[in-house]
N, C-alpha and C positions, 0 to 999 in steps of 0.2 A: 214205392217209387212214384214219381210224378207221371201221370198218364196223359193229362190234358192241362195245359197252362196258358193263361191269358197274358197278353202284354199290350202296351200302347196306351195305357191309361195315363192320367196326369191332370194337369190344370189346363182348362180351355176357357175361351172367352165366349160370351154370348154372341151368337151369330157366326161363330167359327166352326171348325171341323176337327174331328179326331178320327183316327182309324185304329180299331182294336184288332188284334190277331189272336187266334186260338190255335195252338200247335199241339199235336198229339205225339207222344213218344211211346214206342212199343205197342201202338194201337193201329189197327186198320180203320181207315175212315171211308174207304171207297163205297162200301155197301150200307153206310149208315147215315141217317139224318143228323144234322148238327143244329143246336139251338143256342140262342143268346138270351140271357135274363138279366134283370137288375133288381137291386134291393136298396132302398134308401133307409136311413136310420128311422126306426119306429114304424116302418111300412112293411107291407107284405111283399114278397118277391113277385115280380110280374114278368110275363113272357114278352120279349121284344120281337124276336124273329126266329124262324125255323127254315132250314133249307134241306130238301130231300136229297137222297143219294143221286138223283138224276138232275138236280139243279132247280127244281120248282121251289118258289119262295113264298113264305107266309109271314104276315106282320101283325103286330098288335094294332088295334084300331087307333090308339092314342097317338101313334107316330105321325100320322098325316104325311107319309112319304118322305120323312126327313132322313131315315136310316136305310142303308142298303146292305143286305147280307150277301156274301159270296163264298166260294170255296175253291181251293186248289188242291185236288187230291194228291198230285205228285209231291207237293210240299207238305201234305198232311196238315193243312191249315185252313181254317175258316176265318173270314174277315167280317168286321162290322164297321162300315163307313158311316160315321155320324156327322150329319150336316145341320146347319142352322141350330146349333146348340143353344139350349136354354138353361137357366139356372135350375129349373125343375128336373133336368137330366142328371143332376148330381146324385151319384149312387155308386155302389159297388156293382161291377158288371161281371157276370159269370158266363162261361160257355160250357156246353155239355154235349156228349155224344148220346144219341138215342139208341135204343136197343134194336131198332129196325131202320129201314130206309125211308120211312114215311113221316109226314107231319100231320097225320090224321088224328082225330080225337082231340083230346085236351092237351095238346103239346104246350099251350101257353101256361098251363098249371105245373109244368115240369114233369108230367107223367111219362113214365117209361124211358127216362134218361138214366143211363147206367154209370157214366163217368163224368164227373164234374171237376172243373178247375177250382183253384183257390180264390179267384176273383182278382180284378184290377180296379182300383179306385179312379173314378172320373169326377172331377170337381169343376163346375162351370161358374165362372164369375160374371157378374153383370156389368 
């Protein structure tokens, strides 16, 4: 059964915004960190952001402050607000639950994430 599912992807315009959601079913999120990743065709997966169980946030250096991660434990949902979209942001976006409440170590490599969603496609037109 689906444990983690992304939504909110679609077609965006350069300079515009999209908000992605990641909702868990049958999973507790309160004590766990959540991460967002993306993968473009022919490229390696890259870590976008991670939020700890207590709300501390970490971002990939390439973002330059354009994206914001957040979470609502009551709704079992993590969000990724994407602003100032660029065509280079076109990719499949994934969320995942980490096996602990921290974003320490190599979170950006996807290490220690135990539940992954199927992904949602984001396409940004120029």
